[in-house]
All heavy atoms as a GROMACS GRO file, in nm:
protein
  619
    1MET      N    1  -0.492  -0.674   0.630
    1MET     CA    2  -0.392  -0.775   0.611
    1MET      C    3  -0.259  -0.714   0.578
    1MET      O    4  -0.159  -0.768   0.616
    1MET     CB    5  -0.441  -0.870   0.499
    1MET     CG    6  -0.348  -0.988   0.481
    1MET     SD    7  -0.429  -1.120   0.399
    1MET     CE    8  -0.316  -1.246   0.430
    2THR      N    9  -0.259  -0.604   0.504
    2THR     CA   10  -0.135  -0.538   0.467
    2THR      C   11  -0.060  -0.497   0.594
    2THR      O   12   0.062  -0.525   0.607
    2THR     CB   13  -0.164  -0.409   0.379
    2THR    OG1   14  -0.239  -0.450   0.269
    2THR    CG2   15  -0.035  -0.348   0.341
    3MET      N   16  -0.130  -0.439   0.684
    3MET     CA   17  -0.062  -0.389   0.810
    3MET      C   18  -0.020  -0.505   0.892
    3MET      O   19   0.090  -0.508   0.951
    3MET     CB   20  -0.152  -0.302   0.888
    3MET     CG   21  -0.186  -0.171   0.812
    3MET     SD   22  -0.314  -0.074   0.887
    3MET     CE   23  -0.257  -0.063   1.055
    4LEU      N   24  -0.098  -0.612   0.904
    4LEU     CA   25  -0.072  -0.724   0.987
    4LEU      C   26   0.050  -0.807   0.932
    4LEU      O   27   0.135  -0.838   1.002
    4LEU     CB   28  -0.189  -0.820   0.989
    4LEU     CG   29  -0.181  -0.943   1.078
    4LEU    CD1   30  -0.156  -0.914   1.220
    4LEU    CD2   31  -0.304  -1.029   1.059
    5ASP      N   32   0.051  -0.834   0.799
    5ASP     CA   33   0.159  -0.906   0.737
    5ASP      C   34   0.293  -0.834   0.734
    5ASP      O   35   0.394  -0.894   0.748
    5ASP     CB   36   0.120  -0.945   0.593
    5ASP     CG   37   0.054  -1.077   0.588
    5ASP    OD1   38   0.018  -1.135   0.690
    5ASP    OD2   39   0.029  -1.125   0.472
    6ASP      N   40   0.289  -0.704   0.721
    6ASP     CA   41   0.415  -0.627   0.699
    6ASP      C   42   0.452  -0.538   0.811
    6ASP      O   43   0.552  -0.466   0.798
    6ASP     CB   44   0.397  -0.553   0.568
    6ASP     CG   45   0.394  -0.645   0.448
    6ASP    OD1   46   0.473  -0.735   0.445
    6ASP    OD2   47   0.305  -0.623   0.366
    7GLY      N   48   0.376  -0.526   0.919
    7GLY     CA   49   0.410  -0.441   1.029
    7GLY      C   50   0.398  -0.294   1.000
    7GLY      O   51   0.467  -0.209   1.061
    8MET      N   52   0.313  -0.254   0.906
    8MET     CA   53   0.295  -0.118   0.867
    8MET      C   54   0.203  -0.053   0.967
    8MET      O   55   0.113  -0.111   1.024
    8MET     CB   56   0.229  -0.106   0.726
    8MET     CG   57   0.318  -0.166   0.617
    8MET     SD   58   0.230  -0.168   0.454
    8MET     CE   59   0.207   0.008   0.429
    9ARG      N   60   0.227   0.076   0.992
    9ARG     CA   61   0.144   0.157   1.073
    9ARG      C   62   0.028   0.210   0.991
    9ARG      O   63   0.032   0.211   0.867
    9ARG     CB   64   0.228   0.281   1.128
    9ARG     CG   65   0.336   0.226   1.219
    9ARG     CD   66   0.435   0.344   1.259
    9ARG     NE   67   0.535   0.292   1.344
    9ARG     CZ   68   0.646   0.228   1.308
    9ARG    NH1   69   0.667   0.204   1.179
    9ARG    NH2   70   0.735   0.190   1.394
   10ILE      N   71  -0.075   0.252   1.053
   10ILE     CA   72  -0.205   0.293   0.985
   10ILE      C   73  -0.168   0.405   0.882
   10ILE      O   74  -0.214   0.400   0.772
   10ILE     CB   75  -0.311   0.336   1.083
   10ILE    CG1   76  -0.444   0.370   1.006
   10ILE    CG2   77  -0.275   0.451   1.170
   10ILE    CD1   78  -0.523   0.248   0.958
   11ASP      N   79  -0.096   0.504   0.923
   11ASP     CA   80  -0.066   0.616   0.834
   11ASP      C   81   0.019   0.577   0.717
   11ASP      O   82   0.002   0.622   0.600
   11ASP     CB   83  -0.004   0.730   0.903
   11ASP     CG   84  -0.006   0.859   0.830
   11ASP    OD1   85  -0.120   0.896   0.781
   11ASP    OD2   86   0.099   0.923   0.809
   12GLU      N   87   0.109   0.475   0.740
   12GLU     CA   88   0.192   0.417   0.632
   12GLU      C   89   0.106   0.348   0.532
   12GLU      O   90   0.128   0.362   0.412
   12GLU     CB   91   0.300   0.329   0.692
   12GLU     CG   92   0.404   0.398   0.771
   12GLU     CD   93   0.502   0.303   0.838
   12GLU    OE1   94   0.466   0.186   0.854
   12GLU    OE2   95   0.610   0.349   0.875
   13ALA      N   96   0.012   0.273   0.579
   13ALA     CA   97  -0.078   0.196   0.489
   13ALA      C   98  -0.164   0.295   0.409
   13ALA      O   99  -0.182   0.270   0.289
   13ALA     CB  100  -0.168   0.098   0.572
   14LEU      N  101  -0.219   0.390   0.470
   14LEU     CA  102  -0.304   0.490   0.400
   14LEU      C  103  -0.229   0.574   0.305
   14LEU      O  104  -0.285   0.627   0.203
   14LEU     CB  105  -0.374   0.575   0.504
   14LEU     CG  106  -0.482   0.509   0.592
   14LEU    CD1  107  -0.540   0.604   0.690
   14LEU    CD2  108  -0.587   0.444   0.508
   15SER      N  109  -0.097   0.592   0.326
   15SER     CA  110  -0.009   0.668   0.236
   15SER      C  111   0.054   0.585   0.126
   15SER      O  112   0.125   0.642   0.043
   15SER     CB  113   0.098   0.737   0.312
   15SER     OG  114   0.043   0.828   0.406
   16LEU      N  115   0.030   0.456   0.124
   16LEU     CA  116   0.096   0.365   0.029
   16LEU      C  117   0.045   0.392  -0.116
   16LEU      O  118  -0.074   0.383  -0.139
   16LEU     CB  119   0.073   0.220   0.066
   16LEU     CG  120   0.139   0.115  -0.019
   16LEU    CD1  121   0.287   0.124  -0.007
   16LEU    CD2  122   0.091  -0.025   0.020
   17LYS      N  123   0.137   0.424  -0.199
   17LYS     CA  124   0.101   0.451  -0.336
   17LYS      C  125   0.121   0.324  -0.424
   17LYS      O  126   0.201   0.238  -0.394
   17LYS     CB  127   0.196   0.561  -0.402
   17LYS     CG  128   0.167   0.695  -0.332
   17LYS     CD  129   0.252   0.801  -0.397
   17LYS     CE  130   0.225   0.935  -0.337
   17LYS     NZ  131   0.312   1.041  -0.392
   18VAL      N  132   0.039   0.308  -0.524
   18VAL     CA  133   0.051   0.192  -0.616
   18VAL      C  134   0.190   0.189  -0.669
   18VAL      O  135   0.246   0.077  -0.687
   18VAL     CB  136  -0.055   0.203  -0.725
   18VAL    CG1  137  -0.042   0.085  -0.825
   18VAL    CG2  138  -0.195   0.206  -0.663
   19SER      N  139   0.248   0.299  -0.704
   19SER     CA  140   0.381   0.306  -0.766
   19SER      C  141   0.487   0.258  -0.668
   19SER      O  142   0.600   0.230  -0.715
   19SER     CB  143   0.410   0.446  -0.816
   19SER     OG  144   0.407   0.537  -0.707
   20ALA      N  145   0.460   0.248  -0.540
   20ALA     CA  146   0.557   0.207  -0.438
   20ALA      C  147   0.561   0.054  -0.421
   20ALA      O  148   0.639   0.007  -0.342
   20ALA     CB  149   0.527   0.274  -0.303
   21ILE      N  150   0.479  -0.017  -0.495
   21ILE     CA  151   0.472  -0.161  -0.485
   21ILE      C  152   0.546  -0.223  -0.604
   21ILE      O  153   0.508  -0.192  -0.716
   21ILE     CB  154   0.327  -0.215  -0.478
   21ILE    CG1  155   0.256  -0.148  -0.352
   21ILE    CG2  156   0.323  -0.369  -0.467
   21ILE    CD1  157   0.106  -0.176  -0.354
   22ASP      N  158   0.638  -0.311  -0.574
   22ASP     CA  159   0.716  -0.380  -0.678
   22ASP      C  160   0.686  -0.528  -0.664
   22ASP      O  161   0.743  -0.598  -0.580
   22ASP     CB  162   0.863  -0.353  -0.668
   22ASP     CG  163   0.941  -0.415  -0.782
   22ASP    OD1  164   0.888  -0.495  -0.859
   22ASP    OD2  165   1.062  -0.378  -0.795
   23PHE      N  166   0.590  -0.575  -0.747
   23PHE     CA  167   0.548  -0.714  -0.736
   23PHE      C  168   0.661  -0.812  -0.780
   23PHE      O  169   0.670  -0.924  -0.730
   23PHE     CB  170   0.420  -0.742  -0.823
   23PHE     CG  171   0.298  -0.686  -0.759
   23PHE    CD1  172   0.248  -0.564  -0.802
   23PHE    CD2  173   0.232  -0.753  -0.657
   23PHE    CE1  174   0.130  -0.512  -0.750
   23PHE    CE2  175   0.119  -0.698  -0.598
   23PHE     CZ  176   0.068  -0.581  -0.644
   24HIS      N  177   0.748  -0.764  -0.866
   24HIS     CA  178   0.855  -0.848  -0.918
   24HIS      C  179   0.960  -0.878  -0.805
   24HIS      O  180   0.997  -0.991  -0.784
   24HIS     CB  181   0.920  -0.787  -1.038
   24HIS     CG  182   1.034  -0.869  -1.093
   24HIS    ND1  183   1.016  -0.985  -1.158
   24HIS    CD2  184   1.172  -0.848  -1.092
   24HIS    CE1  185   1.133  -1.033  -1.192
   24HIS    NE2  186   1.229  -0.949  -1.156
   25SER      N  187   1.000  -0.772  -0.734
   25SER     CA  188   1.100  -0.793  -0.631
   25SER      C  189   1.032  -0.822  -0.490
   25SER      O  190   1.099  -0.839  -0.390
   25SER     CB  191   1.192  -0.667  -0.614
   25SER     OG  192   1.113  -0.558  -0.566
   26GLU      N  193   0.899  -0.816  -0.486
   26GLU     CA  194   0.817  -0.845  -0.369
   26GLU      C  195   0.854  -0.750  -0.257
   26GLU      O  196   0.868  -0.790  -0.141
   26GLU     CB  197   0.829  -0.992  -0.335
   26GLU     CG  198   0.780  -1.083  -0.437
   26GLU     CD  199   0.791  -1.228  -0.402
   26GLU    OE1  200   0.857  -1.269  -0.310
   26GLU    OE2  201   0.725  -1.310  -0.474
   27MET      N  202   0.860  -0.622  -0.283
   27MET     CA  203   0.890  -0.522  -0.188
   27MET      C  204   0.795  -0.400  -0.205
   27MET      O  205   0.747  -0.372  -0.312
   27MET     CB  206   1.040  -0.470  -0.207
   27MET     CG  207   1.142  -0.577  -0.187
   27MET     SD  208   1.153  -0.634  -0.021
   27MET     CE  209   1.223  -0.500   0.068
   28MET      N  210   0.771  -0.333  -0.094
   28MET     CA  211   0.697  -0.212  -0.098
   28MET      C  212   0.784  -0.100  -0.033
   28MET      O  213   0.853  -0.125   0.062
   28MET     CB  214   0.567  -0.225  -0.012
   28MET     CG  215   0.471  -0.329  -0.074
   28MET     SD  216   0.317  -0.335   0.016
   28MET     CE  217   0.364  -0.419   0.168
   29PHE      N  218   0.777   0.020  -0.083
   29PHE     CA  219   0.852   0.126  -0.032
   29PHE      C  220   0.763   0.219   0.048
   29PHE      O  221   0.658   0.273  -0.001
   29PHE     CB  222   0.914   0.213  -0.148
   29PHE     CG  223   0.990   0.332  -0.105
   29PHE    CD1  224   1.114   0.318  -0.038
   29PHE    CD2  225   0.947   0.457  -0.125
   29PHE    CE1  226   1.185   0.424   0.010
   29PHE    CE2  227   1.020   0.571  -0.085
   29PHE     CZ  228   1.139   0.552  -0.018
   30ILE      N  229   0.795   0.240   0.176
   30ILE     CA  230   0.718   0.322   0.263
   30ILE      C  231   0.794   0.458   0.272
   30ILE      O  232   0.910   0.465   0.316
   30ILE     CB  233   0.708   0.265   0.409
   30ILE    CG1  234   0.660   0.120   0.402
   30ILE    CG2  235   0.630   0.357   0.501
   30ILE    CD1  236   0.526   0.103   0.344
   31ASP      N  237   0.734   0.561   0.218
   31ASP     CA  238   0.791   0.693   0.212
   31ASP      C  239   0.756   0.773   0.332
   31ASP      O  240   0.640   0.799   0.358
   31ASP     CB  241   0.751   0.767   0.084
   31ASP     CG  242   0.825   0.895   0.059
   31ASP    OD1  243   0.945   0.900   0.099
   31ASP    OD2  244   0.770   0.987   0.002
   32GLN      N  245   0.857   0.810   0.411
   32GLN     CA  246   0.839   0.894   0.534
   32GLN      C  247   0.741   0.840   0.626
   32GLN      O  248   0.639   0.896   0.660
   32GLN     CB  249   0.804   1.037   0.491
   32GLN     CG  250   0.916   1.105   0.412
   32GLN     CD  251   0.896   1.256   0.407
   32GLN    OE1  252   0.808   1.312   0.466
   32GLN    NE2  253   0.992   1.323   0.341
   33GLY      N  254   0.778   0.722   0.682
   33GLY     CA  255   0.694   0.664   0.786
   33GLY      C  256   0.722   0.730   0.921
   33GLY      O  257   0.755   0.848   0.928
   34LYS      N  258   0.715   0.653   1.026
   34LYS     CA  259   0.740   0.711   1.159
   34LYS      C  260   0.875   0.773   1.169
   34LYS      O  261   0.976   0.721   1.128
   34LYS     CB  262   0.728   0.596   1.263
   34LYS     CG  263   0.737   0.651   1.408
   34LYS     CD  264   0.716   0.533   1.507
   34LYS     CE  265   0.721   0.590   1.648
   34LYS     NZ  266   0.711   0.484   1.746
   35GLY      N  267   0.876   0.893   1.228
   35GLY     CA  268   1.003   0.967   1.240
   35GLY      C  269   1.052   1.022   1.107
   35GLY      O  270   1.168   1.053   1.088
   36LYS      N  271   0.960   1.031   1.008
   36LYS     CA  272   0.992   1.082   0.874
   36LYS      C  273   1.102   0.996   0.807
   36LYS      O  274   1.176   1.047   0.722
   36LYS     CB  275   1.033   1.226   0.879
   36LYS     CG  276   0.931   1.318   0.935
   36LYS     CD  277   0.820   1.334   0.844
   36LYS     CE  278   0.717   1.433   0.895
   36LYS     NZ  279   0.584   1.410   0.854
   37LYS      N  280   1.108   0.868   0.842
   37LYS     CA  281   1.208   0.776   0.783
   37LYS      C  282   1.144   0.690   0.677
   37LYS      O  283   1.035   0.641   0.698
   37LYS     CB  284   1.275   0.691   0.889
   37LYS     CG  285   1.352   0.769   0.994
   37LYS     CD  286   1.411   0.678   1.095
   37LYS     CE  287   1.493   0.763   1.195
   37LYS     NZ  288   1.550   0.675   1.298
   38SER      N  289   1.207   0.674   0.567
   38SER     CA  290   1.158   0.586   0.464
   38SER      C  291   1.221   0.450   0.476
   38SER      O  292   1.335   0.431   0.526
   38SER     CB  293   1.200   0.643   0.327
   38SER     OG  294   1.138   0.771   0.309
   39ARG      N  295   1.148   0.348   0.432
   39ARG     CA  296   1.195   0.208   0.443
   39ARG      C  297   1.133   0.118   0.340
   39ARG      O  298   1.033   0.157   0.281
   39ARG     CB  299   1.173   0.154   0.583
   39ARG     CG  300   1.027   0.150   0.621
   39ARG     CD  301   1.011   0.119   0.772
   39ARG     NE  302   0.871   0.120   0.810
   39ARG     CZ  303   0.798   0.011   0.845
   39ARG    NH1  304   0.852  -0.108   0.836
   39ARG    NH2  305   0.673   0.024   0.874
   40HIS      N  306   1.189   0.003   0.323
   40HIS     CA  307   1.129  -0.101   0.233
   40HIS      C  308   1.076  -0.210   0.324
   40HIS      O  309   1.136  -0.243   0.426
   40HIS     CB  310   1.235  -0.157   0.140
   40HIS     CG  311   1.271  -0.070   0.030
   40HIS    ND1  312   1.373   0.019   0.040
   40HIS    CD2  313   1.215  -0.055  -0.094
   40HIS    CE1  314   1.382   0.088  -0.079
   40HIS    NE2  315   1.282   0.039  -0.154
   41VAL      N  316   0.959  -0.264   0.288
   41VAL     CA  317   0.904  -0.378   0.356
   41VAL      C  318   0.871  -0.487   0.257
   41VAL      O  319   0.848  -0.461   0.141
   41VAL     CB  320   0.778  -0.344   0.443
   41VAL    CG1  321   0.808  -0.249   0.556
   41VAL    CG2  322   0.670  -0.286   0.351
   42GLU      N  323   0.882  -0.610   0.302
   42GLU     CA  324   0.855  -0.724   0.212
   42GLU      C  325   0.710  -0.739   0.185
   42GLU      O  326   0.621  -0.719   0.272
   42GLU     CB  327   0.906  -0.857   0.289
   42GLU     CG  328   0.883  -0.973   0.207
   42GLU     CD  329   0.926  -1.100   0.280
   42GLU    OE1  330   0.960  -1.096   0.398
   42GLU    OE2  331   0.915  -1.208   0.218
   43LEU      N  332   0.680  -0.770   0.060
   43LEU     CA  333   0.548  -0.808   0.016
   43LEU      C  334   0.537  -0.959   0.032
   43LEU      O  335   0.594  -1.035  -0.041
   43LEU     CB  336   0.528  -0.770  -0.130
   43LEU     CG  337   0.393  -0.788  -0.194
   43LEU    CD1  338   0.284  -0.719  -0.121
   43LEU    CD2  339   0.396  -0.749  -0.343
   44THR      N  340   0.466  -1.000   0.140
   44THR     CA  341   0.468  -1.145   0.175
   44THR      C  342   0.396  -1.228   0.066
   44THR      O  343   0.312  -1.178  -0.005
   44THR     CB  344   0.394  -1.167   0.306
   44THR    OG1  345   0.262  -1.121   0.296
   44THR    CG2  346   0.467  -1.085   0.419
   45PRO      N  347   0.432  -1.357   0.055
   45PRO     CA  348   0.370  -1.446  -0.039
   45PRO      C  349   0.213  -1.454  -0.023
   45PRO      O  350   0.144  -1.470  -0.122
   45PRO     CB  351   0.435  -1.577  -0.016
   45PRO     CG  352   0.572  -1.546   0.046
   45PRO     CD  353   0.543  -1.424   0.124
   46ALA      N  354   0.164  -1.440   0.099
   46ALA     CA  355   0.022  -1.447   0.123
   46ALA      C  356  -0.049  -1.324   0.075
   46ALA      O  357  -0.161  -1.330   0.026
   46ALA     CB  358  -0.006  -1.466   0.269
   47LEU      N  359   0.021  -1.209   0.090
   47LEU     CA  360  -0.040  -1.082   0.054
   47LEU      C  361  -0.031  -1.051  -0.096
   47LEU      O  362  -0.118  -0.984  -0.148
   47LEU     CB  363   0.024  -0.968   0.138
   47LEU     CG  364  -0.025  -0.828   0.112
   47LEU    CD1  365  -0.174  -0.820   0.145
   47LEU    CD2  366   0.053  -0.728   0.192
   48LYS      N  367   0.072  -1.095  -0.159
   48LYS     CA  368   0.097  -1.063  -0.298
   48LYS      C  369  -0.020  -1.083  -0.388
   48LYS      O  370  -0.070  -0.993  -0.461
   48LYS     CB  371   0.221  -1.136  -0.352
   48LYS     CG  372   0.261  -1.095  -0.489
   48LYS     CD  373   0.388  -1.171  -0.535
   48LYS     CE  374   0.426  -1.136  -0.677
   48LYS     NZ  375   0.547  -1.207  -0.712
   49PRO      N  376  -0.083  -1.210  -0.394
   49PRO     CA  377  -0.197  -1.224  -0.487
   49PRO      C  378  -0.322  -1.144  -0.449
   49PRO      O  379  -0.399  -1.099  -0.535
   49PRO     CB  380  -0.223  -1.375  -0.485
   49PRO     CG  381  -0.163  -1.423  -0.358
   49PRO     CD  382  -0.047  -1.326  -0.328
   50ILE      N  383  -0.341  -1.127  -0.318
   50ILE     CA  384  -0.456  -1.052  -0.272
   50ILE      C  385  -0.444  -0.905  -0.312
   50ILE      O  386  -0.539  -0.844  -0.364
   50ILE     CB  387  -0.467  -1.063  -0.120
   50ILE    CG1  388  -0.503  -1.209  -0.085
   50ILE    CG2  389  -0.575  -0.968  -0.064
   50ILE    CD1  390  -0.487  -1.241   0.068
   51LEU      N  391  -0.323  -0.846  -0.289
   51LEU     CA  392  -0.307  -0.709  -0.325
   51LEU      C  393  -0.310  -0.683  -0.475
   51LEU      O  394  -0.368  -0.586  -0.523
   51LEU     CB  395  -0.170  -0.662  -0.263
   51LEU     CG  396  -0.143  -0.514  -0.262
   51LEU    CD1  397  -0.251  -0.436  -0.189
   51LEU    CD2  398  -0.011  -0.488  -0.196
   52HIS      N  399  -0.255  -0.778  -0.549
   52HIS     CA  400  -0.251  -0.767  -0.695
   52HIS      C  401  -0.394  -0.773  -0.747
   52HIS      O  402  -0.433  -0.694  -0.838
   52HIS     CB  403  -0.173  -0.884  -0.754
   52HIS     CG  404  -0.123  -0.854  -0.894
   52HIS    ND1  405  -0.204  -0.880  -1.004
   52HIS    CD2  406  -0.007  -0.809  -0.940
   52HIS    CE1  407  -0.139  -0.847  -1.114
   52HIS    NE2  408  -0.016  -0.807  -1.074
   53ARG      N  409  -0.476  -0.865  -0.698
   53ARG     CA  410  -0.619  -0.874  -0.739
   53ARG      C  411  -0.694  -0.749  -0.704
   53ARG      O  412  -0.776  -0.696  -0.785
   53ARG     CB  413  -0.678  -1.000  -0.677
   53ARG     CG  414  -0.814  -1.031  -0.731
   53ARG     CD  415  -0.869  -1.167  -0.682
   53ARG     NE  416  -0.845  -1.201  -0.546
   53ARG     CZ  417  -0.762  -1.293  -0.507
   53ARG    NH1  418  -0.696  -1.365  -0.593
   53ARG    NH2  419  -0.743  -1.316  -0.375
   54TYR      N  420  -0.674  -0.700  -0.584
   54TYR     CA  421  -0.737  -0.578  -0.533
   54TYR      C  422  -0.707  -0.459  -0.629
   54TYR      O  423  -0.794  -0.386  -0.669
   54TYR     CB  424  -0.702  -0.548  -0.394
   54TYR     CG  425  -0.743  -0.411  -0.340
   54TYR    CD1  426  -0.879  -0.392  -0.311
   54TYR    CD2  427  -0.655  -0.304  -0.334
   54TYR    CE1  428  -0.922  -0.267  -0.264
   54TYR    CE2  429  -0.700  -0.184  -0.286
   54TYR     CZ  430  -0.829  -0.162  -0.253
   54TYR     OH  431  -0.874  -0.041  -0.210
   55ILE      N  432  -0.579  -0.441  -0.658
   55ILE     CA  433  -0.536  -0.332  -0.747
   55ILE      C  434  -0.593  -0.346  -0.885
   55ILE      O  435  -0.645  -0.248  -0.942
   55ILE     CB  436  -0.385  -0.319  -0.752
   55ILE    CG1  437  -0.330  -0.269  -0.617
   55ILE    CG2  438  -0.337  -0.231  -0.866
   55ILE    CD1  439  -0.181  -0.277  -0.604
   56ASP      N  440  -0.598  -0.466  -0.941
   56ASP     CA  441  -0.652  -0.489  -1.075
   56ASP      C  442  -0.802  -0.477  -1.086
   56ASP      O  443  -0.863  -0.429  -1.182
   56ASP     CB  444  -0.606  -0.624  -1.128
   56ASP     CG  445  -0.460  -0.626  -1.171
   56ASP    OD1  446  -0.400  -0.516  -1.182
   56ASP    OD2  447  -0.410  -0.731  -1.188
   57LYS      N  448  -0.875  -0.528  -0.985
   57LYS     CA  449  -1.022  -0.544  -0.996
   57LYS      C  450  -1.104  -0.446  -0.914
   57LYS      O  451  -1.214  -0.411  -0.953
   57LYS     CB  452  -1.061  -0.685  -0.954
   57LYS     CG  453  -0.984  -0.795  -1.022
   57LYS     CD  454  -1.068  -0.850  -1.131
   57LYS     CE  455  -0.994  -0.973  -1.187
   57LYS     NZ  456  -0.990  -0.977  -1.329
   58THR      N  457  -1.052  -0.397  -0.802
   58THR     CA  458  -1.139  -0.318  -0.708
   58THR      C  459  -1.108  -0.172  -0.707
   58THR      O  460  -1.191  -0.087  -0.695
   58THR     CB  461  -1.125  -0.381  -0.565
   58THR    OG1  462  -1.154  -0.518  -0.573
   58THR    CG2  463  -1.222  -0.311  -0.474
   59MET      N  464  -0.976  -0.136  -0.714
   59MET     CA  465  -0.934   0.001  -0.694
   59MET      C  466  -0.990   0.089  -0.809
   59MET      O  467  -0.996   0.046  -0.922
   59MET     CB  468  -0.782   0.010  -0.701
   59MET     CG  469  -0.713  -0.004  -0.572
   59MET     SD  470  -0.538   0.026  -0.591
   59MET     CE  471  -0.528   0.184  -0.671
   60PRO      N  472  -1.022   0.217  -0.774
   60PRO     CA  473  -1.059   0.307  -0.885
   60PRO      C  474  -0.941   0.323  -0.980
   60PRO      O  475  -0.824   0.330  -0.934
   60PRO     CB  476  -1.083   0.442  -0.807
   60PRO     CG  477  -1.111   0.398  -0.667
   60PRO     CD  478  -1.035   0.278  -0.643
   61PRO      N  479  -0.967   0.323  -1.109
   61PRO     CA  480  -0.854   0.325  -1.207
   61PRO      C  481  -0.765   0.449  -1.197
   61PRO      O  482  -0.650   0.446  -1.239
   61PRO     CB  483  -0.922   0.317  -1.339
   61PRO     CG  484  -1.066   0.339  -1.316
   61PRO     CD  485  -1.095   0.315  -1.175
   62THR      N  486  -0.817   0.562  -1.145
   62THR     CA  487  -0.737   0.682  -1.139
   62THR      C  488  -0.663   0.696  -1.007
   62THR      O  489  -0.597   0.801  -0.989
   62THR     CB  490  -0.834   0.801  -1.161
   62THR    OG1  491  -0.931   0.804  -1.063
   62THR    CG2  492  -0.890   0.803  -1.302
   63ALA      N  493  -0.683   0.603  -0.916
   63ALA     CA  494  -0.627   0.614  -0.778
   63ALA      C  495  -0.475   0.605  -0.780
   63ALA      O  496  -0.420   0.516  -0.848
   63ALA     CB  497  -0.688   0.511  -0.688
   64ARG      N  498  -0.412   0.698  -0.711
   64ARG     CA  499  -0.265   0.683  -0.691
   64ARG      C  500  -0.231   0.606  -0.561
   64ARG      O  501  -0.123   0.551  -0.549
   64ARG     CB  502  -0.204   0.821  -0.675
   64ARG     CG  503  -0.206   0.904  -0.803
   64ARG     CD  504  -0.138   1.042  -0.789
   64ARG     NE  505  -0.060   1.056  -0.674
   64ARG     CZ  506  -0.039   1.174  -0.608
   64ARG    NH1  507  -0.091   1.282  -0.660
   64ARG    NH2  508   0.037   1.176  -0.499
   65TYR      N  509  -0.324   0.608  -0.469
   65TYR     CA  510  -0.305   0.545  -0.341
   65TYR      C  511  -0.373   0.401  -0.342
   65TYR      O  512  -0.484   0.390  -0.394
   65TYR     CB  513  -0.357   0.624  -0.225
   65TYR     CG  514  -0.281   0.757  -0.212
   65TYR    CD1  515  -0.332   0.873  -0.268
   65TYR    CD2  516  -0.165   0.760  -0.142
   65TYR    CE1  517  -0.258   0.993  -0.258
   65TYR    CE2  518  -0.092   0.882  -0.133
   65TYR     CZ  519  -0.142   0.995  -0.192
   65TYR     OH  520  -0.073   1.114  -0.178
   66VAL      N  521  -0.318   0.308  -0.272
   66VAL     CA  522  -0.372   0.173  -0.264
   66VAL      C  523  -0.505   0.180  -0.193
   66VAL      O  524  -0.606   0.123  -0.243
   66VAL     CB  525  -0.277   0.075  -0.197
   66VAL    CG1  526  -0.344  -0.060  -0.178
   66VAL    CG2  527  -0.148   0.059  -0.278
   67PHE      N  528  -0.513   0.248  -0.086
   67PHE     CA  529  -0.634   0.264  -0.011
   67PHE      C  530  -0.695   0.394  -0.037
   67PHE      O  531  -0.662   0.492   0.031
   67PHE     CB  532  -0.615   0.228   0.139
   67PHE     CG  533  -0.552   0.097   0.163
   67PHE    CD1  534  -0.422   0.082   0.191
   67PHE    CD2  535  -0.630  -0.016   0.147
   67PHE    CE1  536  -0.364  -0.043   0.211
   67PHE    CE2  537  -0.572  -0.141   0.167
   67PHE     CZ  538  -0.439  -0.157   0.198
   68ALA      N  539  -0.782   0.405  -0.138
   68ALA     CA  540  -0.834   0.534  -0.182
   68ALA      C  541  -0.983   0.534  -0.172
   68ALA      O  542  -1.048   0.433  -0.165
   68ALA     CB  543  -0.788   0.556  -0.327
   69THR      N  544  -1.036   0.660  -0.179
   69THR     CA  545  -1.180   0.676  -0.188
   69THR      C  546  -1.229   0.640  -0.332
   69THR      O  547  -1.150   0.616  -0.415
   69THR     CB  548  -1.218   0.823  -0.158
   69THR    OG1  549  -1.166   0.906  -0.268
   69THR    CG2  550  -1.165   0.873  -0.025
   70SER      N  551  -1.357   0.646  -0.346
   70SER     CA  552  -1.411   0.605  -0.479
   70SER      C  553  -1.373   0.704  -0.591
   70SER      O  554  -1.376   0.675  -0.708
   70SER     CB  555  -1.571   0.601  -0.475
   70SER     OG  556  -1.620   0.719  -0.428
   71THR      N  557  -1.330   0.827  -0.552
   71THR     CA  558  -1.284   0.925  -0.644
   71THR      C  559  -1.134   0.920  -0.663
   71THR      O  560  -1.082   0.991  -0.750
   71THR     CB  561  -1.320   1.068  -0.596
   71THR    OG1  562  -1.256   1.094  -0.475
   71THR    CG2  563  -1.471   1.084  -0.585
   72GLY      N  564  -1.067   0.830  -0.593
   72GLY     CA  565  -0.928   0.810  -0.609
   72GLY      C  566  -0.834   0.888  -0.519
   72GLY      O  567  -0.711   0.878  -0.525
   73THR      N  568  -0.891   0.960  -0.428
   73THR     CA  569  -0.809   1.039  -0.330
   73THR      C  570  -0.775   0.955  -0.209
   73THR      O  571  -0.838   0.849  -0.184
   73THR     CB  572  -0.880   1.164  -0.283
   73THR    OG1  573  -1.004   1.134  -0.225
   73THR    CG2  574  -0.904   1.260  -0.401
   74ARG      N  575  -0.673   0.996  -0.136
   74ARG     CA  576  -0.619   0.923  -0.023
   74ARG      C  577  -0.726   0.923   0.092
   74ARG      O  578  -0.793   1.016   0.118
   74ARG     CB  579  -0.492   0.993   0.027
   74ARG     CG  580  -0.427   0.927   0.148
   74ARG     CD  581  -0.310   1.009   0.195
   74ARG     NE  582  -0.240   0.955   0.300
   74ARG     CZ  583  -0.263   0.980   0.429
   74ARG    NH1  584  -0.358   1.061   0.461
   74ARG    NH2  585  -0.194   0.921   0.524
   75LEU      N  586  -0.745   0.802   0.149
   75LEU     CA  587  -0.829   0.786   0.263
   75LEU      C  588  -0.770   0.867   0.386
   75LEU      O  589  -0.648   0.876   0.398
   75LEU     CB  590  -0.847   0.645   0.308
   75LEU     CG  591  -0.944   0.561   0.225
   75LEU    CD1  592  -0.937   0.413   0.272
   75LEU    CD2  593  -1.083   0.614   0.236
   76SER      N  594  -0.854   0.916   0.471
   76SER     CA  595  -0.808   0.985   0.590
   76SER      C  596  -0.803   0.887   0.706
   76SER      O  597  -0.886   0.791   0.713
   76SER     CB  598  -0.904   1.099   0.624
   76SER     OG  599  -0.878   1.157   0.752
   77GLN      N  600  -0.718   0.909   0.801
   77GLN     CA  601  -0.710   0.824   0.917
   77GLN      C  602  -0.825   0.846   1.012
   77GLN      O  603  -0.860   0.757   1.090
   77GLN     CB  604  -0.577   0.853   0.991
   77GLN     CG  605  -0.546   0.759   1.103
   77GLN     CD  606  -0.412   0.783   1.163
   77GLN    OE1  607  -0.326   0.851   1.105
   77GLN    NE2  608  -0.384   0.724   1.278
   78ARG      N  609  -0.890   0.957   0.998
   78ARG     CA  610  -1.004   0.987   1.089
   78ARG      C  611  -1.139   0.960   1.032
   78ARG      O  612  -1.168   0.960   0.928
   78ARG     CB  613  -0.998   1.132   1.131
   78ARG     CG  614  -0.869   1.153   1.211
   78ARG     CD  615  -0.849   1.298   1.235
   78ARG     NE  616  -0.708   1.305   1.285
   78ARG     CZ  617  -0.663   1.400   1.355
   78ARG    NH1  618  -0.740   1.498   1.385
   78ARG    NH2  619  -0.540   1.396   1.394
   0.00000   0.00000   0.00000
């Protein structure tokens, strides 16, 4: 849903850090996406509560990345 709602590429979604999400301003910071360019994308109203709940309830507490393994490391695209 993150990629669908915000037009993120797979590598951008897998590289998304929890610290890059600002729920107050409803923006996410994509660091070095395609072409090594950074950008901001909107956190859509539909995605905001789902992502907030996922981070609070499902994510490993030590994870830096939103989509992380059970040990908190970044998921691989492969």
